[in-house]
Structure formats: C-alpha cells, structure tokens
C-alpha positions as CSV (number, residue, x, y, z in Angstrom):
1,M,82.3,138.7,63.6
2,S,85.1,136.2,63.3
3,S,85.0,132.7,64.8
4,T,87.9,130.6,65.9
5,I,88.7,127.8,63.5
6,I,89.4,124.5,65.3
7,P,92.0,122.4,63.4
8,I,91.0,118.8,62.5
9,G,92.1,116.4,65.2
10,A,92.8,119.3,67.6
11,L,93.0,118.8,71.4
12,S,90.3,120.6,73.3
13,E,90.7,122.0,76.8
14,E,87.9,119.8,78.1
15,Q,89.6,116.6,76.7
16,F,93.0,117.5,78.2
17,K,91.6,118.5,81.7
18,R,89.5,115.3,81.9
19,V,92.6,113.1,81.9
20,L,95.1,115.3,83.8
21,P,95.7,115.0,87.6
22,K,93.7,117.5,89.6
23,H,96.8,119.7,90.4
24,M,97.6,120.0,86.7
25,K,94.2,121.1,85.4
26,I,94.5,124.7,86.4
27,K,97.8,125.0,84.5
28,I,96.2,124.6,81.1
29,T,96.0,127.9,79.2
30,P,94.5,128.8,75.8
31,E,98.0,129.7,74.6
32,M,99.3,126.2,75.6
33,L,96.5,124.5,73.7
34,K,97.1,126.6,70.7
35,S,100.8,125.7,70.7
36,I,99.9,122.0,71.0
37,N,97.4,122.2,68.1
38,D,99.6,124.3,65.9
39,V,102.8,122.3,66.2
40,M,101.5,119.5,63.9
41,G,100.5,120.8,60.5
42,D,99.2,117.4,59.2
43,P,95.8,116.5,60.5
44,Q,96.7,112.8,61.0
45,L,99.9,113.7,62.9
46,R,98.0,116.2,65.0
47,E,95.4,113.5,65.9
48,N,98.1,111.0,66.8
49,Y,99.8,113.6,69.0
50,R,96.5,114.4,70.6
51,D,95.8,110.8,71.4
52,N,99.3,110.3,72.9
53,L,98.8,113.4,75.1
54,L,95.6,111.9,76.4
55,S,97.0,108.4,76.9
56,Y,100.1,108.8,79.0
57,T,99.0,111.3,81.7
58,S,99.4,108.6,84.4
59,V,103.1,109.5,84.5
60,M,102.1,112.9,85.9
61,M,100.3,111.5,89.0
62,E,103.3,111.8,91.2
63,G,103.6,115.5,90.4
64,K,107.3,115.5,89.7
65,F,107.1,117.0,86.2
66,K,105.9,120.2,84.7
67,I,103.0,120.2,82.3
68,Q,105.1,121.8,79.6
69,S,107.8,119.1,80.0
70,Y,105.1,116.5,79.6
71,I,103.8,118.1,76.4
72,D,107.3,118.3,75.0
73,A,108.2,114.8,75.9
74,V,105.0,113.3,74.3
75,R,105.8,115.3,71.1
76,Y,109.3,113.7,71.0
77,V,108.0,110.2,71.8
78,S,105.2,110.6,69.1
79,F,107.8,111.1,66.4
80,K,109.8,108.1,67.7
81,L,106.7,105.9,67.6
82,M,106.3,106.9,63.9
83,G,109.7,105.4,63.2
84,A,111.9,108.5,63.5
85,S,115.4,108.0,64.9
86,N,116.3,109.9,68.1
87,V,118.0,112.7,66.2
88,E,115.1,113.0,63.7
89,A,112.5,113.0,66.5
90,Y,114.5,115.6,68.5
91,T,114.8,117.8,65.3
92,K,111.1,117.6,64.6
93,A,110.0,118.0,68.2
94,F,112.3,120.9,69.0
95,P,113.1,122.8,65.8
96,D,114.0,125.9,67.7
97,R,116.5,124.1,69.9
98,F,118.0,122.3,66.9
99,N,118.4,125.6,64.9
100,R,120.0,127.2,67.9
101,L,122.6,124.5,68.1
102,I,123.3,124.8,64.3
103,N,123.7,128.6,64.6
104,E,126.1,128.1,67.5
105,G,128.3,125.9,65.3
106,A,127.6,122.6,67.0
107,D,128.9,119.6,65.1
108,D,127.1,116.3,64.7
109,K,128.8,114.8,67.7
110,T,127.7,117.6,69.9
111,I,124.1,117.5,68.6
112,S,124.0,113.7,69.2
113,S,125.1,114.2,72.8
114,Y,122.3,116.6,73.4
115,V,119.8,114.2,71.8
116,A,121.2,111.3,73.8
117,A,120.8,113.2,77.1
118,Y,117.2,114.1,76.3
119,N,116.5,110.5,75.3
120,K,117.6,109.4,78.7
121,N,115.3,111.9,80.4
122,M,113.2,110.2,83.2
123,L,109.9,111.6,81.9
124,V,110.7,110.5,78.3
125,N,111.5,107.0,79.6
126,K,108.3,106.8,81.7
127,I,106.2,107.7,78.7
128,M,108.1,105.2,76.5
129,E,107.3,102.5,79.1
130,Q,103.6,103.3,78.7
131,T,103.9,102.7,74.9
132,L,105.4,99.2,75.2
133,I,103.3,96.3,74.2
134,P,103.7,93.1,76.3
135,V,105.7,90.5,74.4
136,H,102.9,87.9,74.7
137,V,100.4,90.3,73.2
138,F,102.7,91.5,70.5
139,N,103.5,87.9,69.5
140,A,100.0,86.4,69.9
141,D,99.9,85.4,66.2
142,I,103.2,83.5,66.4
143,Y,102.0,81.8,69.6
144,Q,98.9,80.6,67.8
145,K,101.0,79.4,64.8
146,A,103.1,77.4,67.2
147,I,100.0,75.8,68.7
148,N,98.7,74.9,65.2
149,T,102.1,73.3,64.3
150,Q,102.2,71.2,67.5
151,A,98.6,70.1,66.9
152,M,99.5,69.1,63.3
153,L,102.5,67.1,64.4
154,M,100.5,65.4,67.1
155,T,98.1,64.0,64.5
156,T,100.2,63.6,61.4
157,A,103.8,63.0,62.3
158,N,105.2,59.5,61.4
159,S,107.3,59.3,64.5
160,E,105.5,58.2,67.7
161,K,108.0,60.3,69.8
162,V,107.3,63.4,67.8
163,R,103.6,62.9,68.2
164,S,104.0,62.3,71.9
165,D,106.3,65.3,72.4
166,A,103.8,67.5,70.5
167,A,100.9,66.3,72.5
168,N,102.8,66.8,75.8
169,S,103.7,70.3,74.7
170,L,100.1,71.1,74.0
171,L,99.0,69.6,77.4
172,T,101.6,71.7,79.2
173,H,100.9,75.0,77.5
174,L,97.1,74.8,77.1
175,K,96.2,73.3,80.5
176,A,93.6,75.1,82.5
177,P,94.8,77.5,85.2
178,E,95.0,76.0,88.6
179,V,92.3,77.0,91.0
180,K,93.8,78.5,94.1
181,K,92.3,77.2,97.3
182,I,91.5,79.8,99.9
183,E,92.1,78.4,103.4
184,L,89.9,80.0,106.0
185,D,91.3,79.9,109.5
186,V,88.3,79.7,111.8
187,G,90.3,79.0,114.9
188,I,90.9,81.5,117.7
189,K,94.4,82.4,118.6
190,Q,95.1,81.5,122.2
191,D,96.8,84.8,123.0
192,K,97.2,86.8,126.2
193,T,94.0,88.8,125.6
194,I,91.8,85.7,125.5
195,E,93.5,84.3,128.6
196,E,92.8,87.5,130.5
197,L,89.1,87.5,129.4
198,R,88.8,83.9,130.5
199,A,90.2,84.7,133.9
200,T,87.9,87.7,134.3
201,T,84.9,85.5,133.5
202,L,85.9,82.9,136.0
203,D,86.4,85.6,138.7
204,L,82.9,86.9,137.9
205,V,81.4,83.4,138.3
206,K,83.3,83.0,141.6
207,Q,82.0,86.3,142.9
208,Q,78.4,85.4,142.0
209,R,78.7,82.1,143.9
210,E,80.0,83.9,146.9
211,M,77.1,86.4,146.7
212,L,74.6,83.5,146.6
213,S,76.2,81.6,149.5
214,G,76.5,84.8,151.6
215,G,72.9,85.8,150.9
216,T,73.8,89.2,149.4
217,A,72.0,88.3,146.2
218,N,69.4,85.8,145.1
219,A,69.4,83.6,142.0
220,K,67.0,85.9,140.1
221,Q,69.3,88.9,140.7
222,I,72.3,86.9,139.5
223,A,70.5,85.7,136.4
224,H,69.6,89.3,135.4
225,S,73.0,90.8,136.1
226,K,75.0,92.0,133.0
227,L,78.7,92.0,132.3
228,S,79.7,95.5,131.1
229,I,81.8,95.2,127.9
230,T,82.9,98.3,126.2
231,D,85.1,96.8,123.5
232,V,83.3,95.2,120.6
233,E,86.3,92.9,119.9
234,D,86.3,91.7,123.6
235,A,82.6,91.0,123.3
236,E,83.2,88.9,120.2
237,I,86.0,87.0,121.9
238,I,83.8,86.2,125.0
239,D,81.1,84.9,122.7
240,A,83.7,82.7,121.1
241,I,84.9,81.4,124.4
242,A,81.3,80.5,125.3
243,L,81.0,78.4,122.2
244,P,81.1,74.6,122.8
C-alpha cells in the first residue's frame, strides 16, 4: 500500500481554504494543490511561495479574479520579491509560456513587451501593494539614529544655536500625541417634530381643563389618564421637554 509523500513546506488544502474567501473555497482541487507544491523544487522556495499564497488572499475578496490567476500572480511576485527582474520572474513563473514564445521566434523586444504587460496586470499590482513595507517602518533604524544624533548635538555641541535647534527638533518630533477632545452635544434640536409634540401636549392640557370645568371628568380621572405614545423616539422627546 503506497502513501502520498507530502513535500517539505507544501501547502495543504486546509491551510489554503482557511484563508480564501468563501466563494473560492469550493474551487480548490487536489490537482491544483499538486501543481502548486510541485512548481517549486527547492523546499525553501516552496515554503516561501506557500506563505505568500496564504498572505495575500485579501485581494480576492471582491471576487474579480480567478483562483488560478491568483496562484500564477503570487508565483510571479514571489520570484520578484527574491530579487529577480521582471523578465527573470516571468521566465521562472511561466516556463511553458516563455518556451512557447521562444519556439515561435519571438525576439527579446517582443518577450519584454509580454512581460511588461503582465507586470502591469491589476492582480499583480494589488498583490505587490500587499508586499510593500511602510516607509516609516522600513527606515525605523535610520529614524532612531537621527534621534540619537540630535540628542548628542543637544548635549555636546559647542554652538548654542546648534544645541537649541537639536533640542527643538527633539521636542517637535518626540512630543506626545495630542488628546482629541470628544464634544458631546446634549442639547435638543428645536426642530419641527418637537414643536408639534409641544403643541399636542398643550392641546391635551387645554382639553383636560375644559373637562374639569365642564364637569365631564374629575381630578382623579384626569390624574390617572394616560397619553398614548406609539413612537419610542417621540416618548423620549416628550420626556426631554418635561425636563426643567
């Protein structure tokens, strides 16, 4: 009885489905996974490719792209991230396409045009955007060196102006973030709705007075009468009107 040998760093079906959008999960097939795991012979390259496939699936949320297109684009981007030029990445990612162009007699200019077109592909660029490191993160060490230099100048420079400028630079760039005040508007907007409710309330009071003076109701009946309010928001507004 033979058992399937799983390559080192291989992508499993469970791993891939876990990060894919729901509508993409059903499109994963054993043949697709095998092609993914077989395309990279080196275990380290395979592991890098796997990690990239799992990392950039957010670009698939809109459902504009096919799963195979995503797999191909990530393979191409993976080679670019390892330092390959566009042509080198295209050649390694799509050896069959490259060989077909060679067999058809395509010259370097023609091949470069195909590569340039693929490199401008929307899916490729969306994946590339996911790989970019923010400048402030990428240069964090340089930022810290600049701070250290300014601190040294502030304490050791012979010129008072240099020390003052260094100190001011540190105060400017290292100041604590400002606390944003949240203003809570507790007032009630005097709009048409409130005016109508106020008028309704005044009419009710007038009717009750007329009932008392006419003898159609006594004070006890008036005190136990209830105003029917069906709208919760209206009830809250009436409560607000009643506030001193």
